N, CA, C and O atoms as a Tripos MOL2 file, in Angstrom:
@<TRIPOS>MOLECULE
protein
  288   287    72     0     0
PROTEIN
NO_CHARGES

@<TRIPOS>ATOM
      1 N         -12.2160  -35.0480   24.2490 N.3       1 MET1
      2 CA        -11.2100  -33.9590   23.8560 C.3       1 MET1
      3 C         -12.2560  -32.8930   24.1410 C.2       1 MET1
      4 O         -13.4610  -33.1050   24.0000 O.2       1 MET1
      5 N         -11.6570  -31.5440   24.6140 N.am      2 ARG2
      6 CA        -12.1330  -30.3340   24.9250 C.3       2 ARG2
      7 C         -11.3740  -29.2840   24.3230 C.2       2 ARG2
      8 O         -10.2240  -29.5270   23.9570 O.2       2 ARG2
      9 N         -11.9010  -28.0720   24.1620 N.am      3 ILE3
     10 CA        -11.2670  -27.0170   23.7930 C.3       3 ILE3
     11 C         -11.3140  -25.9080   24.8870 C.2       3 ILE3
     12 O         -12.3970  -25.5740   25.3690 O.2       3 ILE3
     13 N         -10.1770  -25.3560   25.2670 N.am      4 ARG4
     14 CA         -9.9460  -24.2480   26.4010 C.3       4 ARG4
     15 C          -9.1970  -23.1570   25.6140 C.2       4 ARG4
     16 O          -8.6970  -23.2180   24.4910 O.2       4 ARG4
     17 N          -9.2530  -22.1280   26.5080 N.am      5 ASP5
     18 CA         -8.2400  -20.9750   26.3830 C.3       5 ASP5
     19 C          -6.8900  -21.6370   26.6810 C.2       5 ASP5
     20 O          -6.8140  -22.6310   27.4040 O.2       5 ASP5
     21 N          -5.7320  -21.0080   26.0530 N.am      6 ALA6
     22 CA         -4.4120  -21.4540   26.5030 C.3       6 ALA6
     23 C          -3.9420  -20.8280   27.6510 C.2       6 ALA6
     24 O          -4.1430  -19.6510   27.9500 O.2       6 ALA6
     25 N          -3.2400  -21.7380   28.3560 N.am      7 ASN7
     26 CA         -2.6920  -21.1910   29.7250 C.3       7 ASN7
     27 C          -1.4330  -20.1320   29.4390 C.2       7 ASN7
     28 O          -0.8250  -20.1440   28.3690 O.2       7 ASN7
     29 N          -1.1480  -19.3010   30.4300 N.am      8 ASP8
     30 CA         -0.2180  -18.4060   30.4150 C.3       8 ASP8
     31 C           1.1970  -18.9330   30.0490 C.2       8 ASP8
     32 O           1.9890  -18.3110   29.3400 O.2       8 ASP8
     33 N           1.3930  -19.9650   30.5270 N.am      9 ASP9
     34 CA          2.6990  -20.6280   30.4420 C.3       9 ASP9
     35 C           2.7730  -21.7410   29.1730 C.2       9 ASP9
     36 O           3.6580  -22.5940   29.1070 O.2       9 ASP9
     37 N           1.9020  -21.6190   28.3700 N.am     10 GLU10
     38 CA          1.9440  -22.7870   27.3150 C.3      10 GLU10
     39 C           2.5600  -22.6240   25.9220 C.2      10 GLU10
     40 O           2.6660  -23.5300   25.0960 O.2      10 GLU10
     41 N           3.0440  -21.0600   25.7290 N.am     11 ALA11
     42 CA          3.4720  -20.8830   24.4460 C.3      11 ALA11
     43 C           4.7610  -21.8910   23.9950 C.2      11 ALA11
     44 O           4.8380  -22.2100   22.8090 O.2      11 ALA11
     45 N           5.6530  -22.3290   24.8450 N.am     12 PRO12
     46 CA          6.7370  -23.1790   24.4280 C.3      12 PRO12
     47 C           6.1020  -24.5170   23.9560 C.2      12 PRO12
     48 O           6.6370  -25.1120   23.0210 O.2      12 PRO12
     49 N           5.1350  -24.9560   24.4740 N.am     13 GLN13
     50 CA          4.5030  -26.1490   24.1780 C.3      13 GLN13
     51 C           3.6730  -26.2100   22.8420 C.2      13 GLN13
     52 O           3.6580  -27.1320   22.0270 O.2      13 GLN13
     53 N           3.0730  -25.1700   22.8080 N.am     14 LEU14
     54 CA          2.3600  -24.8910   21.4690 C.3      14 LEU14
     55 C           3.1690  -24.7280   20.2530 C.2      14 LEU14
     56 O           2.8640  -25.1540   19.1390 O.2      14 LEU14
     57 N           4.2980  -24.0280   20.5880 N.am     15 GLU15
     58 CA          5.4420  -23.8120   19.4940 C.3      15 GLU15
     59 C           6.0200  -25.2750   19.0500 C.2      15 GLU15
     60 O           6.2690  -25.5950   17.8870 O.2      15 GLU15
     61 N           6.1840  -26.1030   20.2110 N.am     16 ALA16
     62 CA          6.6630  -27.5020   19.8520 C.3      16 ALA16
     63 C           5.7410  -28.1350   19.1280 C.2      16 ALA16
     64 O           6.1320  -28.7910   18.1620 O.2      16 ALA16
     65 N           4.4550  -28.0800   19.4100 N.am     17 LEU17
     66 CA          3.5610  -28.9070   18.6660 C.3      17 LEU17
     67 C           3.3140  -28.4430   17.1780 C.2      17 LEU17
     68 O           2.9790  -29.2000   16.2670 O.2      17 LEU17
     69 N           3.5120  -27.1870   17.0770 N.am     18 GLN18
     70 CA          3.5320  -26.2980   15.5560 C.3      18 GLN18
     71 C           4.6990  -27.0700   14.6610 C.2      18 GLN18
     72 O           4.5570  -27.4570   13.5010 O.2      18 GLN18
     73 N           5.8360  -27.1930   15.4490 N.am     19 ARG19
     74 CA          7.0070  -27.7510   14.9850 C.3      19 ARG19
     75 C           6.7900  -29.3100   14.5140 C.2      19 ARG19
     76 O           7.0050  -29.6830   13.3600 O.2      19 ARG19
     77 N           6.4100  -30.0240   15.3950 N.am     20 ARG20
     78 CA          6.0710  -31.4940   15.2110 C.3      20 ARG20
     79 C           5.1100  -31.5190   13.9230 C.2      20 ARG20
     80 O           5.3960  -32.2650   12.9870 O.2      20 ARG20
     81 N           3.9960  -30.7180   13.8800 N.am     21 SER21
     82 CA          3.0060  -31.0050   12.9280 C.3      21 SER21
     83 C           3.5790  -30.5110   11.5820 C.2      21 SER21
     84 O           3.1770  -30.9670   10.5120 O.2      21 SER21
     85 N           4.5010  -29.5940   11.6730 N.am     22 SER22
     86 CA          5.1830  -29.1060   10.2940 C.3      22 SER22
     87 C           6.2230  -30.0440    9.6980 C.2      22 SER22
     88 O           6.5930  -30.0620    8.5240 O.2      22 SER22
     89 N           6.5660  -30.6920   10.5330 N.am     23 ASP23
     90 CA          7.5910  -31.8300   10.2610 C.3      23 ASP23
     91 C           6.8910  -32.9670    9.4230 C.2      23 ASP23
     92 O           7.5700  -33.7790    8.7940 O.2      23 ASP23
     93 N           5.5920  -33.0010    9.4310 N.am     24 VAL24
     94 CA          4.9030  -34.0900    8.4350 C.3      24 VAL24
     95 C           5.2710  -33.8980    6.9990 C.2      24 VAL24
     96 O           5.4460  -34.8950    6.2990 O.2      24 VAL24
     97 N           5.4190  -32.5570    6.4470 N.am     25 TRP25
     98 CA          5.7550  -32.3100    5.2990 C.3      25 TRP25
     99 C           7.0460  -32.4010    4.7900 C.2      25 TRP25
    100 O           7.7660  -31.4040    4.8510 O.2      25 TRP25
    101 N           7.5160  -33.5860    4.2250 N.am     26 GLU26
    102 CA          8.8610  -33.8850    3.9440 C.3      26 GLU26
    103 C           9.3690  -32.8040    3.0880 C.2      26 GLU26
    104 O          10.5830  -32.7120    3.2680 O.2      26 GLU26
    105 N           8.9590  -31.9830    2.2650 N.am     27 GLU27
    106 CA          9.4700  -31.1420    1.4290 C.3      27 GLU27
    107 C           9.8840  -29.9590    2.1450 C.2      27 GLU27
    108 O          10.6490  -29.1610    1.6040 O.2      27 GLU27
    109 N           9.4790  -29.7890    3.2270 N.am     28 TYR28
    110 CA          9.7630  -28.4260    4.2550 C.3      28 TYR28
    111 C          10.8130  -28.9540    5.2350 C.2      28 TYR28
    112 O          11.6310  -28.1370    5.6590 O.2      28 TYR28
    113 N          10.8680  -29.9170    5.5450 N.am     29 ARG29
    114 CA         11.7800  -30.5490    6.7620 C.3      29 ARG29
    115 C          13.0130  -29.9420    6.8960 C.2      29 ARG29
    116 O          13.3790  -29.4980    7.9840 O.2      29 ARG29
    117 N          13.7820  -29.8700    5.7670 N.am     30 GLU30
    118 CA         15.0530  -29.3750    5.5480 C.3      30 GLU30
    119 C          15.1830  -27.9020    5.7250 C.2      30 GLU30
    120 O          16.1260  -27.4280    6.3570 O.2      30 GLU30
    121 N          14.2990  -27.2020    5.2050 N.am     31 GLN31
    122 CA         14.1800  -25.7800    5.3630 C.3      31 GLN31
    123 C          13.9240  -25.2340    6.8610 C.2      31 GLN31
    124 O          14.4050  -24.2310    7.3890 O.2      31 GLN31
    125 N          13.0150  -26.1960    7.3980 N.am     32 LEU32
    126 CA         12.6670  -25.8410    8.7280 C.3      32 LEU32
    127 C          13.6930  -26.0510    9.7840 C.2      32 LEU32
    128 O          13.8080  -25.3650   10.7990 O.2      32 LEU32
    129 N          14.4640  -27.1230    9.4240 N.am     33 ALA33
    130 CA         15.6200  -27.5770   10.3980 C.3      33 ALA33
    131 C          16.6340  -26.3680   10.2290 C.2      33 ALA33
    132 O          17.1980  -25.8360   11.1860 O.2      33 ALA33
    133 N          16.8100  -25.9770    8.8450 N.am     34 ALA34
    134 CA         17.8190  -24.7690    8.6810 C.3      34 ALA34
    135 C          17.6170  -23.5020    9.1680 C.2      34 ALA34
    136 O          18.5360  -22.6920    9.2880 O.2      34 ALA34
    137 N          16.1540  -23.2120    9.5400 N.am     35 HIS35
    138 CA         15.6980  -22.0820    9.8380 C.3      35 HIS35
    139 C          14.5730  -22.2580   11.0240 C.2      35 HIS35
    140 O          13.3870  -22.0160   10.7970 O.2      35 HIS35
    141 N          15.0370  -22.6950   12.2980 N.am     36 PRO36
    142 CA         14.1060  -22.8880   13.2850 C.3      36 PRO36
    143 C          13.2460  -21.6260   13.8750 C.2      36 PRO36
    144 O          12.2340  -21.6430   14.5760 O.2      36 PRO36
    145 N          13.9220  -20.6310   13.4010 N.am     37 GLU37
    146 CA         13.3700  -19.3820   13.7580 C.3      37 GLU37
    147 C          11.8310  -19.1470   13.1750 C.2      37 GLU37
    148 O          10.9560  -18.5080   13.7590 O.2      37 GLU37
    149 N          11.7190  -19.7310   12.0460 N.am     38 ALA38
    150 CA         10.5800  -19.7010   11.2420 C.3      38 ALA38
    151 C           9.2560  -20.0500   11.9090 C.2      38 ALA38
    152 O           8.1710  -19.5780   11.5680 O.2      38 ALA38
    153 N           9.4330  -20.8390   12.7980 N.am     39 ILE39
    154 CA          8.3610  -21.2430   13.7710 C.3      39 ILE39
    155 C           8.4330  -20.5490   15.0720 C.2      39 ILE39
    156 O           9.3480  -20.8020   15.8560 O.2      39 ILE39
    157 N           7.5460  -19.7180   15.3290 N.am     40 GLU40
    158 CA          7.6150  -19.0330   16.5800 C.3      40 GLU40
    159 C           6.0590  -18.8650   16.9700 C.2      40 GLU40
    160 O           5.2140  -18.5820   16.1210 O.2      40 GLU40
    161 N           5.7820  -19.0490   18.2230 N.am     41 PHE41
    162 CA          4.7290  -18.9800   18.9100 C.3      41 PHE41
    163 C           4.7820  -17.5190   19.6790 C.2      41 PHE41
    164 O           5.4270  -17.4870   20.7270 O.2      41 PHE41
    165 N           4.1880  -16.3950   19.2550 N.am     42 PRO42
    166 CA          4.3510  -15.2280   20.1410 C.3      42 PRO42
    167 C           3.6270  -15.3820   21.4480 C.2      42 PRO42
    168 O           2.5420  -15.9620   21.4090 O.2      42 PRO42
    169 N           4.0580  -14.9640   22.5450 N.am     43 GLN43
    170 CA          3.3470  -14.9400   23.9410 C.3      43 GLN43
    171 C           2.1730  -14.0660   23.8500 C.2      43 GLN43
    172 O           1.1460  -14.3610   24.4610 O.2      43 GLN43
    173 N           2.2600  -12.9310   23.0740 N.am     44 ARG44
    174 CA          0.9000  -12.0730   22.9130 C.3      44 ARG44
    175 C          -0.3380  -12.6260   22.3890 C.2      44 ARG44
    176 O          -1.4160  -12.0940   22.6520 O.2      44 ARG44
    177 N          -0.2360  -13.7530   21.6020 N.am     45 PHE45
    178 CA         -1.3390  -14.6070   21.2200 C.3      45 PHE45
    179 C          -2.0750  -15.1250   22.3000 C.2      45 PHE45
    180 O          -3.3030  -15.1910   22.2460 O.2      45 PHE45
    181 N          -1.4690  -15.4750   23.2190 N.am     46 ILE46
    182 CA         -1.9800  -16.1290   24.5580 C.3      46 ILE46
    183 C          -2.5460  -14.8400   25.4820 C.2      46 ILE46
    184 O          -3.6910  -14.7540   25.9250 O.2      46 ILE46
    185 N          -1.4280  -13.8270   25.6700 N.am     47 ASP47
    186 CA         -1.8240  -12.7630   26.4820 C.3      47 ASP47
    187 C          -3.0900  -11.9980   26.2590 C.2      47 ASP47
    188 O          -3.8760  -11.5110   27.0710 O.2      47 ASP47
    189 N          -3.0880  -12.0180   24.8170 N.am     48 HIS48
    190 CA         -4.4230  -11.2790   24.3730 C.3      48 HIS48
    191 C          -5.7970  -12.1630   24.4100 C.2      48 HIS48
    192 O          -6.8940  -11.6610   24.1620 O.2      48 HIS48
    193 N          -5.6330  -13.3700   24.7080 N.am     49 GLY49
    194 CA         -6.8400  -14.3660   24.7810 C.3      49 GLY49
    195 C          -7.1250  -14.7450   23.2630 C.2      49 GLY49
    196 O          -8.2690  -15.1240   23.0130 O.2      49 GLY49
    197 N          -6.3070  -14.6890   22.3410 N.am     50 TRP50
    198 CA         -6.5480  -14.9910   20.9710 C.3      50 TRP50
    199 C          -6.2830  -16.5720   20.6980 C.2      50 TRP50
    200 O          -6.4950  -17.0200   19.5710 O.2      50 TRP50
    201 N          -5.8560  -17.3400   21.6600 N.am     51 THR51
    202 CA         -5.5810  -18.8160   21.3800 C.3      51 THR51
    203 C          -6.4200  -19.6980   22.1100 C.2      51 THR51
    204 O          -6.6370  -19.6320   23.3200 O.2      51 THR51
    205 N          -6.9080  -20.5760   21.2620 N.am     52 ARG52
    206 CA         -7.7700  -21.7730   21.9470 C.3      52 ARG52
    207 C          -6.8760  -23.1660   21.6690 C.2      52 ARG52
    208 O          -6.1810  -23.4060   20.6810 O.2      52 ARG52
    209 N          -7.0830  -23.9130   22.7080 N.am     53 VAL53
    210 CA         -6.3390  -25.2220   22.6530 C.3      53 VAL53
    211 C          -7.2810  -26.5000   22.7160 C.2      53 VAL53
    212 O          -8.1640  -26.5690   23.5700 O.2      53 VAL53
    213 N          -7.0720  -27.4840   21.8080 N.am     54 ALA54
    214 CA         -7.8320  -28.8470   21.9320 C.3      54 ALA54
    215 C          -6.9610  -29.5590   22.7400 C.2      54 ALA54
    216 O          -5.7540  -29.6470   22.5120 O.2      54 ALA54
    217 N          -7.6240  -30.1530   23.8270 N.am     55 VAL55
    218 CA         -6.8810  -31.1250   24.7780 C.3      55 VAL55
    219 C          -7.4000  -32.4240   25.0210 C.2      55 VAL55
    220 O          -8.6210  -32.5660   25.0840 O.2      55 VAL55
    221 N          -6.7230  -33.2780   25.1490 N.am     56 LEU56
    222 CA         -7.2570  -34.7950   25.4590 C.3      56 LEU56
    223 C          -7.6380  -34.6820   26.9900 C.2      56 LEU56
    224 O          -7.4320  -33.6290   27.5930 O.2      56 LEU56
    225 N          -8.2220  -35.8340   27.6350 N.am     57 GLY57
    226 CA         -8.8040  -35.9630   28.9660 C.3      57 GLY57
    227 C          -7.7270  -35.6320   29.9040 C.2      57 GLY57
    228 O          -8.0980  -35.0060   30.8970 O.2      57 GLY57
    229 N          -6.2300  -35.9630   29.8010 N.am     58 ASP58
    230 CA         -5.2840  -35.6360   30.6210 C.3      58 ASP58
    231 C          -4.6330  -34.2160   30.4800 C.2      58 ASP58
    232 O          -3.6580  -33.9050   31.1640 O.2      58 ASP58
    233 N          -5.1900  -33.3900   29.5950 N.am     59 ASP59
    234 CA         -5.0400  -31.9460   29.3010 C.3      59 ASP59
    235 C          -3.6100  -31.6820   28.3390 C.2      59 ASP59
    236 O          -2.9410  -30.6520   28.2470 O.2      59 ASP59
    237 N          -3.4240  -32.9760   27.6880 N.am     60 THR60
    238 CA         -2.5070  -32.9700   26.5690 C.3      60 THR60
    239 C          -2.9480  -32.2190   25.5560 C.2      60 THR60
    240 O          -4.0340  -32.4670   25.0320 O.2      60 THR60
    241 N          -2.0700  -31.0830   25.0980 N.am     61 ALA61
    242 CA         -2.5690  -30.3830   23.9790 C.3      61 ALA61
    243 C          -2.3560  -31.2100   22.5220 C.2      61 ALA61
    244 O          -1.2860  -31.7280   22.2020 O.2      61 ALA61
    245 N          -3.3360  -31.2290   21.8680 N.am     62 VAL62
    246 CA         -3.1850  -32.1140   20.5160 C.3      62 VAL62
    247 C          -3.5040  -31.1070   19.3530 C.2      62 VAL62
    248 O          -3.5430  -31.5430   18.2030 O.2      62 VAL62
    249 N          -3.7300  -29.8070   19.6020 N.am     63 GLY63
    250 CA         -4.0110  -28.8410   18.3880 C.3      63 GLY63
    251 C          -4.2200  -27.5470   19.1000 C.2      63 GLY63
    252 O          -4.1900  -27.4720   20.3280 O.2      63 GLY63
    253 N          -4.4480  -26.4580   18.2580 N.am     64 PHE64
    254 CA         -4.5950  -25.0500   18.6690 C.3      64 PHE64
    255 C          -4.9600  -24.3000   17.4340 C.2      64 PHE64
    256 O          -4.7000  -24.5980   16.2680 O.2      64 PHE64
    257 N          -5.7080  -23.1160   17.9740 N.am     65 SER65
    258 CA         -6.0040  -22.2070   16.7280 C.3      65 SER65
    259 C          -5.5640  -20.7230   17.5070 C.2      65 SER65
    260 O          -5.4310  -20.5740   18.7210 O.2      65 SER65
    261 N          -5.4090  -19.8380   16.6010 N.am     66 VAL66
    262 CA         -5.0270  -18.4750   16.9930 C.3      66 VAL66
    263 C          -5.8710  -17.7430   16.0630 C.2      66 VAL66
    264 O          -5.7400  -17.9160   14.8510 O.2      66 VAL66
    265 N          -6.9360  -16.7430   16.6580 N.am     67 VAL67
    266 CA         -7.6240  -15.8300   15.8500 C.3      67 VAL67
    267 C          -7.4780  -14.3840   16.1700 C.2      67 VAL67
    268 O          -7.9990  -13.9330   17.1900 O.2      67 VAL67
    269 N          -6.8630  -13.7080   15.4330 N.am     68 ILE68
    270 CA         -6.2940  -12.2660   15.6530 C.3      68 ILE68
    271 C          -7.3760  -11.4040   15.0730 C.2      68 ILE68
    272 O          -7.5730  -11.4700   13.8590 O.2      68 ILE68
    273 N          -8.1250  -10.5720   15.8480 N.am     69 PRO69
    274 CA         -9.1030   -9.6300   15.4570 C.3      69 PRO69
    275 C          -8.4290   -8.7140   14.5730 C.2      69 PRO69
    276 O          -7.2520   -8.3960   14.7400 O.2      69 PRO69
    277 N          -9.2840   -8.2020   13.4620 N.am     70 ALA70
    278 CA         -8.8350   -7.2980   12.4430 C.3      70 ALA70
    279 C          -8.3010   -6.0730   13.2260 C.2      70 ALA70
    280 O          -8.8080   -5.6230   14.2540 O.2      70 ALA70
    281 N          -7.1370   -5.5710   12.5550 N.am     71 GLY71
    282 CA         -6.5330   -4.3980   13.0330 C.3      71 GLY71
    283 C          -5.5190   -4.4870   14.1960 C.2      71 GLY71
    284 O          -5.1280   -3.5170   14.8450 O.2      71 GLY71
    285 N          -5.1540   -5.7280   14.3750 N.am     72 HIS72
    286 CA         -4.1030   -5.9530   15.2710 C.3      72 HIS72
    287 C          -2.8540   -6.5600   14.8050 C.2      72 HIS72
    288 O          -1.9310   -6.7570   15.5950 O.2      72 HIS72
@<TRIPOS>BOND
     1     1     2 1
     2     2     3 1
     3     3     4 2
     4     3     5 am
     5     5     6 1
     6     6     7 1
     7     7     8 2
     8     7     9 am
     9     9    10 1
    10    10    11 1
    11    11    12 2
    12    11    13 am
    13    13    14 1
    14    14    15 1
    15    15    16 2
    16    15    17 am
    17    17    18 1
    18    18    19 1
    19    19    20 2
    20    19    21 am
    21    21    22 1
    22    22    23 1
    23    23    24 2
    24    23    25 am
    25    25    26 1
    26    26    27 1
    27    27    28 2
    28    27    29 am
    29    29    30 1
    30    30    31 1
    31    31    32 2
    32    31    33 am
    33    33    34 1
    34    34    35 1
    35    35    36 2
    36    35    37 am
    37    37    38 1
    38    38    39 1
    39    39    40 2
    40    39    41 am
    41    41    42 1
    42    42    43 1
    43    43    44 2
    44    43    45 am
    45    45    46 1
    46    46    47 1
    47    47    48 2
    48    47    49 am
    49    49    50 1
    50    50    51 1
    51    51    52 2
    52    51    53 am
    53    53    54 1
    54    54    55 1
    55    55    56 2
    56    55    57 am
    57    57    58 1
    58    58    59 1
    59    59    60 2
    60    59    61 am
    61    61    62 1
    62    62    63 1
    63    63    64 2
    64    63    65 am
    65    65    66 1
    66    66    67 1
    67    67    68 2
    68    67    69 am
    69    69    70 1
    70    70    71 1
    71    71    72 2
    72    71    73 am
    73    73    74 1
    74    74    75 1
    75    75    76 2
    76    75    77 am
    77    77    78 1
    78    78    79 1
    79    79    80 2
    80    79    81 am
    81    81    82 1
    82    82    83 1
    83    83    84 2
    84    83    85 am
    85    85    86 1
    86    86    87 1
    87    87    88 2
    88    87    89 am
    89    89    90 1
    90    90    91 1
    91    91    92 2
    92    91    93 am
    93    93    94 1
    94    94    95 1
    95    95    96 2
    96    95    97 am
    97    97    98 1
    98    98    99 1
    99    99   100 2
   100    99   101 am
   101   101   102 1
   102   102   103 1
   103   103   104 2
   104   103   105 am
   105   105   106 1
   106   106   107 1
   107   107   108 2
   108   107   109 am
   109   109   110 1
   110   110   111 1
   111   111   112 2
   112   111   113 am
   113   113   114 1
   114   114   115 1
   115   115   116 2
   116   115   117 am
   117   117   118 1
   118   118   119 1
   119   119   120 2
   120   119   121 am
   121   121   122 1
   122   122   123 1
   123   123   124 2
   124   123   125 am
   125   125   126 1
   126   126   127 1
   127   127   128 2
   128   127   129 am
   129   129   130 1
   130   130   131 1
   131   131   132 2
   132   131   133 am
   133   133   134 1
   134   134   135 1
   135   135   136 2
   136   135   137 am
   137   137   138 1
   138   138   139 1
   139   139   140 2
   140   139   141 am
   141   141   142 1
   142   142   143 1
   143   143   144 2
   144   143   145 am
   145   145   146 1
   146   146   147 1
   147   147   148 2
   148   147   149 am
   149   149   150 1
   150   150   151 1
   151   151   152 2
   152   151   153 am
   153   153   154 1
   154   154   155 1
   155   155   156 2
   156   155   157 am
   157   157   158 1
   158   158   159 1
   159   159   160 2
   160   159   161 am
   161   161   162 1
   162   162   163 1
   163   163   164 2
   164   163   165 am
   165   165   166 1
   166   166   167 1
   167   167   168 2
   168   167   169 am
   169   169   170 1
   170   170   171 1
   171   171   172 2
   172   171   173 am
   173   173   174 1
   174   174   175 1
   175   175   176 2
   176   175   177 am
   177   177   178 1
   178   178   179 1
   179   179   180 2
   180   179   181 am
   181   181   182 1
   182   182   183 1
   183   183   184 2
   184   183   185 am
   185   185   186 1
   186   186   187 1
   187   187   188 2
   188   187   189 am
   189   189   190 1
   190   190   191 1
   191   191   192 2
   192   191   193 am
   193   193   194 1
   194   194   195 1
   195   195   196 2
   196   195   197 am
   197   197   198 1
   198   198   199 1
   199   199   200 2
   200   199   201 am
   201   201   202 1
   202   202   203 1
   203   203   204 2
   204   203   205 am
   205   205   206 1
   206   206   207 1
   207   207   208 2
   208   207   209 am
   209   209   210 1
   210   210   211 1
   211   211   212 2
   212   211   213 am
   213   213   214 1
   214   214   215 1
   215   215   216 2
   216   215   217 am
   217   217   218 1
   218   218   219 1
   219   219   220 2
   220   219   221 am
   221   221   222 1
   222   222   223 1
   223   223   224 2
   224   223   225 am
   225   225   226 1
   226   226   227 1
   227   227   228 2
   228   227   229 am
   229   229   230 1
   230   230   231 1
   231   231   232 2
   232   231   233 am
   233   233   234 1
   234   234   235 1
   235   235   236 2
   236   235   237 am
   237   237   238 1
   238   238   239 1
   239   239   240 2
   240   239   241 am
   241   241   242 1
   242   242   243 1
   243   243   244 2
   244   243   245 am
   245   245   246 1
   246   246   247 1
   247   247   248 2
   248   247   249 am
   249   249   250 1
   250   250   251 1
   251   251   252 2
   252   251   253 am
   253   253   254 1
   254   254   255 1
   255   255   256 2
   256   255   257 am
   257   257   258 1
   258   258   259 1
   259   259   260 2
   260   259   261 am
   261   261   262 1
   262   262   263 1
   263   263   264 2
   264   263   265 am
   265   265   266 1
   266   266   267 1
   267   267   268 2
   268   267   269 am
   269   269   270 1
   270   270   271 1
   271   271   272 2
   272   271   273 am
   273   273   274 1
   274   274   275 1
   275   275   276 2
   276   275   277 am
   277   277   278 1
   278   278   279 1
   279   279   280 2
   280   279   281 am
   281   281   282 1
   282   282   283 1
   283   283   284 2
   284   283   285 am
   285   285   286 1
   286   286   287 1
   287   287   288 2
@<TRIPOS>SUBSTRUCTURE
     1 MET1         2 RESIDUE 1 A MET
     2 ARG2         6 RESIDUE 1 A ARG
     3 ILE3        10 RESIDUE 1 A ILE
     4 ARG4        14 RESIDUE 1 A ARG
     5 ASP5        18 RESIDUE 1 A ASP
     6 ALA6        22 RESIDUE 1 A ALA
     7 ASN7        26 RESIDUE 1 A ASN
     8 ASP8        30 RESIDUE 1 A ASP
     9 ASP9        34 RESIDUE 1 A ASP
    10 GLU10       38 RESIDUE 1 A GLU
    11 ALA11       42 RESIDUE 1 A ALA
    12 PRO12       46 RESIDUE 1 A PRO
    13 GLN13       50 RESIDUE 1 A GLN
    14 LEU14       54 RESIDUE 1 A LEU
    15 GLU15       58 RESIDUE 1 A GLU
    16 ALA16       62 RESIDUE 1 A ALA
    17 LEU17       66 RESIDUE 1 A LEU
    18 GLN18       70 RESIDUE 1 A GLN
    19 ARG19       74 RESIDUE 1 A ARG
    20 ARG20       78 RESIDUE 1 A ARG
    21 SER21       82 RESIDUE 1 A SER
    22 SER22       86 RESIDUE 1 A SER
    23 ASP23       90 RESIDUE 1 A ASP
    24 VAL24       94 RESIDUE 1 A VAL
    25 TRP25       98 RESIDUE 1 A TRP
    26 GLU26      102 RESIDUE 1 A GLU
    27 GLU27      106 RESIDUE 1 A GLU
    28 TYR28      110 RESIDUE 1 A TYR
    29 ARG29      114 RESIDUE 1 A ARG
    30 GLU30      118 RESIDUE 1 A GLU
    31 GLN31      122 RESIDUE 1 A GLN
    32 LEU32      126 RESIDUE 1 A LEU
    33 ALA33      130 RESIDUE 1 A ALA
    34 ALA34      134 RESIDUE 1 A ALA
    35 HIS35      138 RESIDUE 1 A HIS
    36 PRO36      142 RESIDUE 1 A PRO
    37 GLU37      146 RESIDUE 1 A GLU
    38 ALA38      150 RESIDUE 1 A ALA
    39 ILE39      154 RESIDUE 1 A ILE
    40 GLU40      158 RESIDUE 1 A GLU
    41 PHE41      162 RESIDUE 1 A PHE
    42 PRO42      166 RESIDUE 1 A PRO
    43 GLN43      170 RESIDUE 1 A GLN
    44 ARG44      174 RESIDUE 1 A ARG
    45 PHE45      178 RESIDUE 1 A PHE
    46 ILE46      182 RESIDUE 1 A ILE
    47 ASP47      186 RESIDUE 1 A ASP
    48 HIS48      190 RESIDUE 1 A HIS
    49 GLY49      194 RESIDUE 1 A GLY
    50 TRP50      198 RESIDUE 1 A TRP
    51 THR51      202 RESIDUE 1 A THR
    52 ARG52      206 RESIDUE 1 A ARG
    53 VAL53      210 RESIDUE 1 A VAL
    54 ALA54      214 RESIDUE 1 A ALA
    55 VAL55      218 RESIDUE 1 A VAL
    56 LEU56      222 RESIDUE 1 A LEU
    57 GLY57      226 RESIDUE 1 A GLY
    58 ASP58      230 RESIDUE 1 A ASP
    59 ASP59      234 RESIDUE 1 A ASP
    60 THR60      238 RESIDUE 1 A THR
    61 ALA61      242 RESIDUE 1 A ALA
    62 VAL62      246 RESIDUE 1 A VAL
    63 GLY63      250 RESIDUE 1 A GLY
    64 PHE64      254 RESIDUE 1 A PHE
    65 SER65      258 RESIDUE 1 A SER
    66 VAL66      262 RESIDUE 1 A VAL
    67 VAL67      266 RESIDUE 1 A VAL
    68 ILE68      270 RESIDUE 1 A ILE
    69 PRO69      274 RESIDUE 1 A PRO
    70 ALA70      278 RESIDUE 1 A ALA
    71 GLY71      282 RESIDUE 1 A GLY
    72 HIS72      286 RESIDUE 1 A HIS
């Protein structure tokens, strides 16, 4: 596994990863299904260089983090 910057076109994949990982919480599944807009990965997080992605050897994303500097 390695950590890298997010690719410019990766927002949809990271949003899908966030959605899948949120589904592990049974008590929130129904609410998230009713309000899919609650999970959004803004492209600006990547554009500003705030997103790091954990990937496997074949570059499959398995996790990510976003650190937004204070004042943004």
